N, C-alpha and C positions, 0 to 999 in steps of 0.2 A: 433431777438433780435432788437426789435423796442426801440428808438433813446431812449426815456426817462429810460430805463432799463440800456442803455449805455450809458448814461451821470451818470447816481446814481454808475454805476458801476463805474465809472472812478474818480470822486468823494471818493468814498468809498475805491478804489486803493492809489490815491494819498495821503489821510489822514493817512491810513496803512505806506505807506512807509516814510512820515516826523514821524511818530508816532515811526518805527521803529530806521529812523536816531534820533530821539532825544534821545532815550533811550541808543542809541549806545553813543551817544555826554554827557551825563551826566554819564554815566560811563567811561569815559575815561577822566571826568571832563574837557570837549570843550564847556561845552553846552552854548549858545548864545541866550538870550531873543529876540534880534533884527533879528537873523539869523531866529527864528520861525516864529516870526512876518510878517517878510518881503516875509517867504515863504506861509504864512496860503493868503498874499494877493495877490501875483500870483497866487496861486491856485484859488481864488474866482473868480480872473479876468478873469482867463482863463476861466474856466464853465461857467462864464457869456455870456460870449463873444460866446464860442460857444454853449448855448442855444440860444442867441439874431442870430445869424447866422444862424442855424436851423430854426428859427421862421420867417429868412426874406427868407429861402429858400420854407418854407412850403407857405408862401402867393404870390411867384412868382416861382411857380414848374418847369414851360419852359424858364426858363431865363438858357442858359449854361455860364458855366465862364472858362472853361478849354477842347476845342475842343468839346466832347462831354459830359463832365463833366459837371453836375448840382451843383448849390449849396448844394444842400441836400445830393448829391452823394459825394463833396466833404468834406463836415464839417459831415459824418458818417465814411467816409474814414480814416480820421485826428483824429477822437474820438479814433477808436476802433485800429489805431496802439498806439495810447496813454494811451489804457489802457492795452496792452499790455506787451508797455515799462515800465510805471508803477507797474504794477504787478509783471512785472522782476523783477525789482529792488528791489522791496519790499519784496520778496519771497528769493534774493538772499541776502538779511540785515539779516531775519528770519532766515534762514538755517547759516548765518554767527554767530549769535547770538547762536543761537540752538546746532552748533557743532561748536565750535570753535575751531583755528588752534590750533594745540599742537608744545611750543618752543619746539628746539632742542637746542642741548649745541652752536653751531653755532647763531643760534637765542639772544644767551644770552650774555650780555656784561658785 
């Protein structure tokens, strides 16, 4: 997977995670526009920072930053790990929305 596709995939996973979290908070009557705005700003900064670091790595491909790791290798690794994490969180939220836990008599008070 090339970096453009990976970064785009990360952006989509973050957006899906935020949308699923928003719908859950709307249902629970706990939605907060300020929290959503902060999340969008944080996501934009993260994605822009990854893109800028990757660009810096492309311009200086031989620079080693961590033992034998180049900037490109480090950025690709952290982007892939972030995609897996955000994707996993979104899948868990989707599962919980589609298959909510049934209440038992012990849960009802």
